[in-house]
N, C-alpha and C positions, 0 to 999 in steps of 0.2 A: 419517598420517590428517589432521593439521591442514592440510597443503598441499592435500589432496583437497577439503576443505571449501570452500576459497576459489576452487577452479578454476572453478565455474560463473559467478562474478561477475568474474573477472579481465579478460575482454574488455570487459565493460561499464565497469569502472573505468578501463581504459586509454582508452576512447573518450571518457568524460566529462572526464577530465583533459586529453586532447589538445585537445578543443574548448572547454575552459572559458574560454579567452581571447577567444572570439567575443563581440563587442559588439553584434551585431544585435538581440538581445533587448531592448536599451534603447529601441528605437524602438517597441515595443509598449506601448500605454497603455490605460487603462480607457476605455470608451465615453464616459463623462463624466470627462475628465481630472482627476486628484486632485493638487493641489499639496501639497508636504511639510507645510505648516502646516495642511492640512485632514485629514491622515491620522489624527491622534489625536482629531479631532472626530467621526470616523465610527466609532471603536472604542476600547475601553479601552487606556490606555497607562500605563506607569510609567517614571519617568526617574531614573537614577542618574548624576549628572554629565553626561557627553556620551553616555551609553548610554541608548537608548530601547528599552524592552521592550514589544512589542505583545501585547495579550491575555494578561497574566501568568498568570491562573488557567488559561486554556486551554493555555498553554505547559507548565505543570506536568503537566496531564493527558496531553498528547500525548507528552511525554518519558518519563512513567511507563509509558505504553503501549509505547513503543519499548524501554525497558529490560526490561520483563516479557516482551515478545515475543522479544527476544534471549536472555533467560535460558531460556525454554522451548525455543528452538532448540538452545541448549547442552545442555539435558536430553536432547533427541532424539539429538544426536550422541554424548553420553556413554553412552547406553543403546542404541546402535545394534545391537551384537552381530551384525554382519554382515548386518543386515536392510536391504535397499535402500529399502524403504518408509519406514523410520525416518530413513535418511540424507536422502531427498528431502523429507520433512517438515521436517527440520532446515534444509535449504537454503531452502525456501519461507519459513519463519519468520525465518531470517536476513535474507533479502532484504526481507521485510516490515518487520522491525524497523529496518533501516537506512533504508528508505524512509520510515517514520514519523518517524524523527529528522530526515531531510532536509526533509520536509514541515513539521514543526513549527518548524524553524529559519526557513523562509521565509514560510509562511502565518501563523505566529503570532509566536514569540519575537523574532526579529530582522528581521521584515518591513520595518519602517521603515528600519532601518540598511542593509538590502540593496537595497531598491527606491527609497528616497526621498533618502537622503543625497547632498548636492551635486548634486541634479538639479532642474530646473525643474518637472518633473512625475514622479510616482511610476511605476515600471515596472509593467506588468501581471503579469509573471512573472519568474522568475529561473532560473539554472542549478541551484539547489537543487531547484526544482520539476521541472525536466527529469530530474534524477537520480531523484527520487521516482517519476515516471511510468514510467521505464524499469525501475526495480527492481520496481515493482508488477506490471507485465506479466510480467517474468521470474519473479516469485514465483508468479503464477497458473499459469504453465507448469510450474514445479517441483512444485506441488501436484498437478497432473494426473498427472505421472509417479509421484508418491508413491502416489496412489490406484490407478494402473494396476498397480503392484507388489503392492498388497494384494488387488486384485479381478479382475485380468485375466491372460490367458496371455502367453507371451513375445512373440508376434506383435504384440499390441496394446500391450504395454509399449514395444516399439521404435517403433511408430507414434506413441505418446504423446510419446516423446522427440523424434521428428522434428517433430511439431506444435509442441511447446514451443520447440524451437530456431528453427524457421521463424518463429513468431509473434513471438518476442523480437527476432530479428535484423531482421525486417521493420519492427516497431514502432520499434526503435532508429533505423533509417535514416529512417523517416517523421518521427519526433520531432526528430532532429537536422536534417533538411531544413527542418522548420518553424522551428527556431531560427535557421538561417542565412538563410532567405529574407527576413525572417521571416514566418510565417503563423500567425495566432492559433488557428485550429481545429486545426492540426497539433500544437500543443503544449498543447492544452486537456485538461482533466479528462474532458470528455465523450468525446473520441476514445480516451483511455486506457481508459475504461470499456467502450467498444465492442470493444477488443482483448482485454480480460480476460473479458468475458461468455461467449464460446463455451466456454472451458475450464470455467468454473463450472457452466454449464448441462449440459455433457457429464457432469460429475461427479455432479450431482444426479439427472439422468435415469438414469444407470447404476445408482446406488444404489437408486432407487425400483424399477426393473425387477428388479434382483437380489433385492431384499427380498421382493417379491411372489412371486418364483419359489422362493426358499429363505431364509426369515428366519434371521438369525444375530445374535448379540450385537453383533459388530463393525458390521454394517450398521445395526442399530438406533442405535448410538451415532454412526455417521457421519450418519444422517438427523437426529439431534438436533443435531449440529454445524451442519449446513446450515440447519436451522430457526432456530437462534439467529442465524446470519449473515443470513438473509432478514429476520428481524424488525429487525435492526440497520439494514439499508439502507432498509427501508420507513419506519421511524421517522425516519431522517435526511431522506428526501425529503419526508415529511409536514411535518416541522418547517421545512424549507426552503421548501416551497411555500406554507405559511401565514404566512410572514414573522415567525415567533415570535422570531427573533434580534433584529430591529430593535425589536420591541415590548418585549422584556425589557431590551435595552440602554437604551432610552429611560427605563426605570424604575430603572436602575442595577443590574440583575441580569445579570451577565456570563456568560451561558450561551448558546452559539451552536449552530447545527446541527452544526458540527464537534465540539463537546463531546458532543452526543448520540451521534454516530458513535464517538468515541473511548471514551466511558464504556461503551457497549454492546460495543465491540471488546475492552475489558478483560474483560467477562463472557465473551465468546467465548474469549478466551485461557484464562480460568479453566476453561471447559468442556473445552477441549483438554487441559489439564494434568490435571485431576482425574477426568474421565469418559472420555476417549478415548485418551490417550497410551499407557497400559499395554496397550491392546488392539491397537495397530497392529503388524502383522507382515506378512511377505511371504506371498502366496498359495502354497499347496502345489500344485505342478504335477506330476501323475503322469507 
């Protein structure tokens, strides 16, 4: 079983390791180039000897999110009991937890060390963020498969697998192409969101339609799960759009839009564990 768990991410791991020596990403910089000595003027940093930690409080939050997500993934695998829906929930959370750790390493904790050390200008992105993007898209596909096993028949289960595989492979090719060219939009957070949105929309629409046709406890709990996730992203974008990060940082309050996202994602993980996980099971097909 432990080998089966890692099968969905083995290809992605090989690709990212194979291409990790590519240096093209170093030519991508911020619109207004940031010199290394400016990095910590724009965000909170802590220094221990030669080690610079960017956004230390935010780093703690995102690594906590990664750890809890991975623990819940383990819980789904441990309680799988032959249920494919639980297995794919575990895969989705595993990918999400690894992605959160990769994102926290580059966006927060070791951002300066990765993007600025020994450079005239800090890089815009890094291979850690490329890995995060790919894992996030793959995680959305795995979640679609999990939901299909809980709510759909065999034909749609297979179609969901096909879509998840196609979207993950296509995005991986596009993202790696963006790293080699390099091209800013192809490796951007925005493009990654565009690739994950169809899977999440399909899940939400499916559950709304099914709930109105025949309400069940599982569907009610699913809808609660997606409501928490929707509130999370709305809060993130409102915080970002209103520039609250810069306003609070100017007052010495180190709470960014990413902290909003990660704190609310912690609540989402809590909802999954306490209110949803025990209800997830495969659909009984006559």
